[in-house]
C-alpha positions in Angstrom: 6.4 30.2 -10.4 3.1 28.4 -10.9 2.7 25.3 -9.1 0.3 22.3 -9.8 -2.9 22.1 -7.9 -4.6 19.4 -10.1 -3.1 16.1 -10.9 -2.7 16.6 -14.7 -1.1 20.0 -14.2 2.0 18.1 -13.1 2.4 17.1 -16.8 1.3 20.5 -18.0 4.1 22.3 -16.2 6.8 19.8 -16.8 6.0 19.9 -20.6 6.2 23.8 -20.4 9.5 23.7 -18.8 11.2 21.2 -21.1 9.0 19.4 -23.6 11.9 17.5 -25.1 12.8 15.8 -21.7 12.0 12.1 -21.5 9.1 11.4 -19.3 8.5 7.6 -19.7 10.4 4.7 -20.8 8.7 1.3 -21.8 11.2 -1.2 -23.1 13.0 0.3 -26.0 10.4 3.2 -26.5 10.6 6.6 -25.0 7.9 9.4 -24.6 8.9 12.9 -24.0 7.0 15.4 -21.8 5.7 17.4 -24.9 4.2 14.1 -26.4 2.9 13.0 -23.2 1.1 16.3 -22.6 -0.5 16.1 -26.0 -1.6 12.6 -25.6 -3.2 13.4 -22.2 -5.1 16.3 -23.6 -6.5 14.2 -26.5 -7.4 11.3 -24.2 -9.3 13.8 -22.1 -11.1 15.2 -25.1 -11.9 11.7 -26.3 -13.4 10.8 -22.9 -15.5 13.9 -23.0 -16.7 13.0 -26.5 -17.8 9.7 -25.0 -20.1 11.6 -22.7 -18.0 11.3 -19.5 -19.4 13.5 -16.8 -17.6 15.2 -13.9 -16.8 12.6 -11.3 -17.6 9.6 -13.4 -15.3 6.7 -13.1 -12.8 5.5 -15.8 -11.4 1.9 -15.2 -8.0 1.0 -16.4 -7.2 -2.7 -16.6 -3.8 -2.8 -18.2 -0.2 -3.6 -17.3 2.2 -0.7 -17.0 2.6 1.0 -20.4 2.2 4.4 -21.9 -1.6 4.0 -22.4 -2.1 3.3 -18.6 -0.3 6.5 -17.7 -2.0 8.6 -20.4 -5.4 7.3 -19.4 -5.0 7.9 -15.7 -3.9 11.6 -16.3 -6.4 12.0 -19.2 -9.3 11.0 -17.0 -8.2 13.6 -14.4 -7.9 16.2 -17.1 -11.4 15.6 -18.2 -12.8 15.9 -14.7 -13.3 12.3 -14.2 -12.0 9.7 -11.7 -9.6 7.1 -12.7 -9.8 3.5 -11.1 -6.5 1.6 -11.7 -7.2 -2.1 -11.7 -4.3 -4.3 -10.6 -3.4 -6.4 -13.8 -3.0 -9.5 -11.5 -6.8 -9.4 -10.7 -9.0 -12.1 -12.0 -12.2 -11.5 -13.8 -14.6 -11.9 -10.8 -12.4 -9.3 -8.8 -12.4 -6.9 -11.7 -16.2 -7.3 -12.1 -16.7 -6.5 -8.5 -14.7 -3.3 -8.7 -16.5 -2.2 -11.9 -19.9 -2.7 -10.2 -18.9 -1.2 -6.9 -18.0 2.1 -8.1 -20.1 2.2 -11.3 -17.3 2.4 -13.9 -18.6 4.2 -17.1 -15.6 3.6 -19.2 -13.2 0.8 -19.2 -9.8 0.7 -20.9 -8.3 -2.6 -21.5 -6.7 -4.8 -24.2 -8.3 -7.3 -26.5 -6.7 -10.1 -24.6 -7.9 -9.0 -21.2 -11.3 -8.4 -22.6 -11.4 -12.0 -23.6 -10.9 -12.8 -19.8 -13.7 -10.5 -18.8 -16.3 -11.4 -21.4 -18.3 -13.8 -19.0 -18.6 -11.2 -16.3 -18.9 -7.8 -18.1 -22.7 -8.2 -18.3 -22.8 -7.8 -14.5 -21.5 -4.2 -14.9 -24.8 -2.5 -15.8 -23.3 1.1 -15.5 -20.5 0.3 -18.1 -21.2 2.3 -21.2 -18.0 2.3 -23.2 -15.1 0.0 -23.8 -11.9 1.4 -25.1 -9.6 -1.2 -26.5 -5.8 -0.9 -27.3 -5.3 -1.0 -31.1 -5.1 -4.4 -32.6 -5.2 -6.0 -36.1 -8.2 -8.1 -35.0 -11.7 -6.7 -35.6 -13.2 -4.9 -32.6 -15.4 -7.4 -30.7 -19.1 -6.8 -29.7 -19.8 -6.3 -25.9 -23.7 -6.4 -25.6 -25.0 -2.9 -25.1 -21.4 -1.5 -24.4 -20.1 0.7 -27.2 -16.6 -0.3 -28.3 -13.9 2.0 -29.6 -10.2 1.8 -30.4 -7.5 3.7 -28.4 -6.3 5.5 -31.6 -9.9 6.7 -32.2 -10.0 8.1 -28.6 -6.9 10.1 -29.2 -8.0 11.4 -32.6 -10.1 14.1 -30.9 -8.7 17.6 -30.8 -7.9 18.9 -27.3 -10.8 20.5 -25.4 -11.4 21.9 -21.9 -12.4 19.4 -19.3 -15.1 19.8 -16.7 -14.3 22.4 -14.0 -12.9 20.8 -10.9 -11.1 22.0 -7.8 -8.4 20.3 -5.8 -10.7 18.9 -3.1 -12.7 17.0 -5.8 -12.2 13.2 -6.1 -9.6 12.0 -8.5 -8.9 8.3 -8.1 -10.4 5.3 -6.3 -7.6 2.8 -5.3 -8.9 -0.5 -4.3 -7.0 -2.1 -1.3 -6.3 -5.8 -1.7 -7.8 -8.1 0.9 -7.6 -11.9 1.2 -10.9 -12.0 3.1 -14.0 -10.0 2.3 -14.3 -7.6 -0.6 -11.6 -4.9 -1.3 -12.4 -1.4 -0.2 -12.1 1.6 -2.5 -10.0 4.4 -1.1 -11.1 7.7 -2.6 -8.4 10.2 -3.1 -8.6 13.9 -4.2 -6.3 16.0 -6.5 -5.0 17.7 -3.3 -4.1 14.4 -1.8 -1.9 13.2 -4.7 -0.4 16.6 -5.6 0.4 17.3 -2.0 1.9 13.8 -1.7 4.0 14.3 -4.7 5.5 17.6 -3.5 6.1 16.1 -0.1 7.9 12.9 -1.2 9.8 14.6 -4.1 11.1 17.1 -1.3 12.5 14.6 1.1 13.8 12.3 -1.6 15.5 15.3 -3.1 14.1 14.2 -6.6 15.1 16.5 -9.5 14.9 16.4 -13.3 18.0 14.3 -13.6 16.5 11.3 -11.8 15.3 8.2 -13.3 12.8 6.3 -11.1 11.8 2.6 -11.6 8.1 1.8 -11.5 8.4 -1.6 -10.4 5.3 -1.6 -8.1 1.7 -1.8 -9.5 0.2 1.5 -10.5 -2.9 0.5 -8.6 -0.9 0.7 -5.4 -0.5 4.2 -4.0 3.3 3.9 -3.6 3.5 2.7 -7.3 1.5 5.5 -8.7 3.6 7.8 -6.5 6.6 7.1 -8.8 4.7 8.9 -11.6 3.6 11.9 -9.6 7.0 12.6 -7.8 8.8 12.3 -11.1 6.4 14.5 -13.0 6.5 17.1 -10.3 10.2 17.6 -10.9 10.3 16.7 -14.6 12.3 13.3 -14.1 12.0 10.1 -16.1 10.0 7.0 -15.1 10.9 3.5 -16.3 7.8 1.3 -16.6 8.6 -2.3 -15.7 6.4 -5.4 -15.8 8.7 -8.0 -14.3 8.5 -11.7 -13.9 11.6 -12.3 -11.8 13.5 -10.2 -9.3 16.5 -10.4 -11.6 14.5 -8.6 -14.2 14.3 -5.6 -11.7 18.0 -5.8 -11.3 18.7 -5.8 -15.1 16.4 -2.8 -15.5 18.2 -0.8 -12.8 21.5 -1.5 -14.5 20.3 -1.0 -18.1 18.3 2.2 -17.4 20.8 3.7 -14.9 18.0 4.0 -12.4 18.7 6.6 -9.6 15.7 5.9 -7.3 14.1 2.6 -6.4 11.0 2.1 -4.2 9.7 -1.3 -3.5 8.2 -3.5 -0.7 10.1 -5.8 1.8 9.4 -9.1 0.0 11.0 -7.8 -3.3 13.9 -6.3 -1.4 14.4 -9.6 0.4 14.7 -11.4 -3.0 16.9 -8.6 -4.4 19.3 -8.8 -1.4 20.0 -12.5 -2.4 21.2 -11.6 -5.9 24.6 -10.4 -7.1 24.5 -6.7 -7.9 26.6 -5.4 -10.7 29.1 -2.9 -9.4 28.2 -0.4 -12.0 24.7 0.2 -10.2 26.6 1.9 -7.4 27.6 4.6 -9.9 24.0 5.7 -10.4 21.5 4.4 -7.8 21.2 7.3 -5.5 18.6 6.0 -3.1 16.4 2.9 -2.3 13.1 3.4 -0.4 11.0 0.8 1.4 7.3 0.9 1.9 4.4 -1.5 2.6 5.8 -3.0 5.8 9.0 -3.0 8.0 12.1 -4.3 6.2 13.9 -7.0 8.1 17.1 -5.7 9.5 19.1 -8.5 7.8 17.8 -7.6 4.5 18.6 -3.9 5.1 22.2 -4.8 6.1 22.6 -6.9 3.0 21.4 -4.2 0.7 23.6 -1.6 2.4 26.6 -3.9 2.0 25.9 -4.2 -1.9 25.0 -0.5 -2.2 27.3 1.5 0.1 26.8 4.7 -1.8 22.9 4.6 -2.0 20.8 6.3 0.7 18.2 4.1 2.2 14.9 5.6 3.0 12.6 3.6 5.4 8.9 4.7 4.9 5.6 3.9 6.5 2.3 4.7 4.8 -1.2 3.6 4.3 -3.3 4.1 1.2 -6.0 5.9 3.3 -3.4 8.8 3.8 -0.9 8.0 1.0 2.4 8.3 3.0 2.9 9.2 6.7 6.5 8.9 7.8 10.1 8.5 6.7 13.4 7.8 8.5 16.2 10.1 7.1 19.1 8.0 5.9 21.6 9.6 8.4 19.5 8.1 11.2 19.6 4.5 9.9 22.7 3.5 11.9 21.3 4.9 15.1 17.7 3.5 14.8 17.4 1.1 11.9 14.1 -0.3 13.4 12.3 3.1 13.4 9.8 4.4 10.8 11.0 7.9 11.4 9.0 11.0 11.7 6.2 12.7 9.7 6.8 13.6 6.1 6.5 17.2 5.2 3.1 18.7 5.4 1.7 15.9 7.5 1.3 15.4 11.3 1.4 12.1 13.0 -0.1 11.8 16.3 0.0 8.9 18.8 -3.2 8.6 20.7 -4.7 6.5 23.5 -8.2 4.9 23.1 -9.7 7.9 24.8 -8.1 10.2 22.3 -5.4 11.7 24.5 -1.8 11.9 23.4 0.4 9.1 24.5 3.5 9.8 26.7 7.0 9.0 25.4 7.5 5.3 24.7 3.8 4.6 25.5 2.3 2.4 22.9 -0.8 4.0 21.0 -2.6 4.3 17.8 -0.9 6.1 14.8 -3.2 8.9 13.6 -2.5 10.9 10.4 -3.8 14.5 9.9 -3.3 16.9 7.1 -3.6 17.4 3.4 -2.8 13.8 2.5 -5.9 12.3 4.4 -8.2 10.7 1.8 -11.9 11.0 1.2 -12.9 7.8 2.8 -14.0 4.4 1.3 -16.2 4.5 -1.6 -19.8 3.7 -0.8 -18.9 2.2 2.5 -20.0 4.5 5.4 -19.5 1.8 8.0 -15.7 1.1 7.2 -15.2 4.8 6.7 -16.5 5.6 10.0 -14.1 3.0 11.6 -11.0 4.5 9.9 -11.8 8.2 9.2 -12.8 10.0 12.4 -13.0 13.5 13.9 -9.9 14.5 15.9 -10.5 14.8 19.6 -10.4 18.4 21.0 -7.1 19.5 22.4 -4.8 17.3 20.5 -1.9 19.2 18.9 -3.2 21.6 16.2 -6.8 21.5 17.4 -7.6 24.5 19.6 -10.9 24.4 21.6 -12.2 27.4 19.7 -12.2 25.5 16.4 -15.9 24.5 15.8 -15.8 22.5 12.6 -14.4 18.9 12.9 -11.3 17.8 11.3 -11.2 14.3 9.9 -8.1 12.3 10.4 -7.0 8.8 9.5 -6.9 6.4 12.5 -4.6 3.8 11.1 -5.3 0.9 13.4 -1.5 0.5 13.8 0.1 0.6 17.2 3.3 2.5 17.5 5.4 4.4 20.1 7.3 7.5 20.0 10.4 7.9 21.7 11.8 11.0 23.6 13.4 12.4 20.5 10.1 12.1 18.5 11.0 9.1 16.4 8.2 6.5 15.8 8.5 2.7 16.0 6.0 0.3 14.5 4.7 -2.3 16.9 2.0 -4.0 14.9 -1.5 -3.9 13.4 -4.3 -4.1 15.9 -6.1 -6.7 13.8 -2.8 -8.8 13.6 -1.6 -8.6 17.1 -1.2 -12.0 18.7 -2.6 -12.3 22.3 -0.8 -15.1 23.9 -0.3 -16.0 27.5 -1.5 -12.7 28.7 0.8 -10.7 26.4 0.3 -8.8 23.1 2.9 -9.9 20.6 3.5 -8.3 17.3 4.0 -10.9 14.5 6.6 -8.6 12.8 8.6 -8.7 16.0 8.7 -12.5 15.9 9.6 -12.3 12.2 12.4 -10.0 12.9 14.0 -12.5 15.3 13.5 -15.3 12.8 15.2 -13.4 10.0 18.1 -12.5 12.4 18.9 -16.2 12.9 19.5 -16.7 9.2 17.9 -20.0 9.5 14.9 -19.1 7.3 14.4 -17.7 3.8 11.1 -16.0 4.1 8.7 -16.2 7.0 5.4 -15.3 8.3 4.1 -15.4 11.9 0.4 -15.4 13.0 -1.9 -16.3 15.9 -4.2 -19.3 16.2 -6.9 -19.6 18.8 -5.8 -21.8 21.6 -7.8 -22.8 24.7 -4.8 -22.7 27.0 -2.9 -19.8 25.7 -5.6 -17.6 24.2 -3.6 -17.8 20.9 -0.6 -19.8 19.8 2.2 -18.5 17.7 2.7 -20.3 14.4 5.1 -19.7 11.7 5.4 -20.7 8.1 8.9 -20.4 6.7 10.9 -21.2 3.6 14.5 -22.7 3.8 17.4 -20.3 3.6 19.3 -20.3 0.3 21.0 -23.6 -0.5 20.0 -25.3 2.6 17.0 -27.3 4.4 14.8 -25.7 7.0 16.1 -27.0 10.3 13.1 -26.6 12.5 14.7 -27.8 15.7 17.6 -25.5 15.3 15.3 -22.6 14.5 13.2 -23.3 17.7 16.3 -23.5 19.8 17.5 -20.2 18.5 14.1 -18.7 19.2 14.3 -19.9 22.8 17.8 -18.3 23.1 16.7 -15.0 21.6 13.0 -14.6 22.7 11.1 -14.5 26.0 9.2 -17.8 26.5 5.8 -16.3 25.5 7.1 -15.3 22.1 8.6 -18.6 21.0 6.6 -20.1 18.2 4.5 -23.1 19.1 5.1 -24.5 15.7 7.0 -23.9 12.5 5.9 -25.2 9.2 8.1 -25.5 6.1 6.9 -24.1 2.8 8.6 -24.8 -0.5 9.0 -22.0 -2.9 8.3 -18.3 -2.3 5.5 -17.4 0.1 2.3 -16.2 -1.6 1.9 -12.5 -2.3 -1.1 -10.3 -2.5 -1.5 -8.1 -5.6 0.6 -5.3 -4.1 3.6 -7.8 -3.6 3.2 -8.1 0.2 3.4 -11.6 1.8 -0.3 -12.7 2.2 -0.4 -13.3 6.0 -4.2 -13.8 6.0 -4.3 -16.3 3.3 -1.4 -18.3 4.9 -3.1 -18.4 8.3 -6.5 -19.3 6.9 -4.9 -22.2 4.9 -3.0 -23.3 8.1 -6.4 -23.4 10.0 -8.0 -25.4 7.1 -5.1 -27.9 7.2 -4.7 -28.3 10.9 -8.2 -27.6 12.4 -10.6 -28.4 9.5 
């Protein structure tokens, strides 16, 4: 049986198997695989008619909707590179990305274009604007040509530029609260191999319905499309305002697979789940950071039939590890083992493998390793490096170097081969001569049940090196009792881990565009308030 090697072939093959099967749901509207396949081919032909060359970038600045999906796969089919822009980004952030990777074609809506008018002139490489259909007349955009979405899709299907699976396919910009975002370049091979790997261990099939709750500009968000299309499953596109909207969608659409980040799961765990969800939700998967044990316990109590998958990944290599559900009770704090078709190494600073339970850097090798950061050789050299000789899989006789992703994350591997996350090197707190993981501090805080959400970070301190500071929200229906919280910390932690200060925060903690709690912004604002 033929298998996909290029991204758009996931849809080609699904449509050939069952064109009438539903591929996408957006609100009350459905699109089957046959219609999706035809729309992708017409989008590809329309981009070629605009003069899109092999490897040129197509920016997509839209919320989750049919056109977002069609354009992403249409750009791939044409031989171009799609650049999904998080719809939460502001005009200046969008303008930076358009300039950074020289976007040639931008798809957006008339409403979003209004937000960009003041900055579009900065994007000198932008040649074409494609706007969603509207009753309003098409605006002018300086020297940029404007066409409607329906005009783009009016072209008859035509072959795209010849590409192979190691050609670049997408640039995903990683959010950052300090400095400019970095564009992670992924190939067709990266995304297709990732789809096959993840669909394999999640046991996805054509009967599944996956909820796309994460942004499609986030690797785990776009993965909901690729894993579903690989097996011919259905994806429900959801743009939600409140966590309750997610719960309603799971119930209404009879979702069988949910992937989300810990802050969203934390909010979902506090809601009352309809009993009917247990009839169809087959699994829930966590990515984007370690899920607090208290949150995991609460979700499992509400969803005793659903299988929990705890996953670890980074955009630079898509997905690295997962913990099989049958191991959850034995080792709920583990990030598991390598996903299929990937190898995870734990290396010392000199490149030699760590012993069991010895902390080291997580290094990912294999087909999912990305192509580096766009136009950023310095940062690429820091993260994408040749594997040392004599590590597993690299025999001395191999002459050509193999590039792996050095994650910057500190982990340890136990005697049975299971991995445990310790912390990010750039977030580790050095206090009183110890290295402390902020996630380890947060785990204890959540276990007290005296906080709602929390974040820990280190602040420069002449005496300690760094002091541990915490910002926390109160638990549901109560006030934040700082004295009681510190007392519990002293009872549960060694003295060097006890926070030097706890500051209350009203309302949910701020998130970055991918939905993760924004630790860097919170720590920077803390310094501004207290240090000046």
